[in-house]
N, C-alpha and C positions, 0 to 999 in steps of 0.2 A: 624219411625226411632228409633233405639235402642240407648239410651245414657247410660252412666255409672249410672246416677241417676235412670233411668228407670229399669235397670238391678238390681240394689240394692233393689229397691222397690219390684220388682217381686220376687227376691230371698227371701227377708225377709218375704213376704207374703206366699210363698211356705213353708218356714221353719216353720212358725207359724202353718200352717195347718198340716204339716208332721214333727213331732218333730225329726224323724230320717230319713232323705232323703236317707241314704244309705240302709235302709230296703227295698226300692223300687227296688233295684238291686238284681239279683240272686247272691248267695254267690261267685260263680266263678268270676263274674264281680267285686265284691267288692274287692276281693283279688287282681285282676288284677289292679284295681285303686291304691291300696296301693303299689304294685310292681312298677307301673309307676312313682309314687311319688319318690320312692327311686332311680329309674333310672335317673329321672330328677335331683335329688340332686347330684348324682354322676357325671352327665354331667356338672353341674355347678361347681363342685370342679375341674374338669379337665380344664374347661374354666378359672377358677380363677388362676390355676397354670400356665397357658400359658400367662397370662397378665403381661405386664411391668408397666402399669399405676396403681398406688396404689388405685386410686378412682374406676377404673373399677374392679380391683381385689376385692375390698371391696363390690361392688355391686353384683358380682357373689357369694361371700360368704354369703351375706344377702339372695339372692335367694335360696341358699342351705339350710339355716336355715328355710326359709319359706316352702320349699318342705318337709323337715323333720317334721316340725310342722303339715303340712297337713296330712302326712302319719300317724302321731301319733293320730290325731283327727279321721281319718278314722278307725284306729285300735280300738280306744275307742268306737266308734259307733257300730262296729261289735260285740264287746264283751259285749254289754248291753243285 
C-alpha cells in the first residue's frame, strides 16, 4: 500500500540517484510538462476568481503559486 511517507522516501531515493529526473524525459515531454504546469496555474486563477469564500480563494491562489514554482523548477532543470 502506497502512503505519503512511502512516496516521499521513494521519490527522495530516486532523486538522489538521478540528480535531474527531467533528463529522463524526451525534450518534447519536458516542454509539455512545463506547459501543463502553466495551464494548471491558469485554471487555479480562474477558480480563485469564481470563489466567494476568501479562504477558498486563498487556497486556489496558493495552488497557483505552487504550479508556477514547479514550472520554474522544470525550466531550470532543462536549462542545465
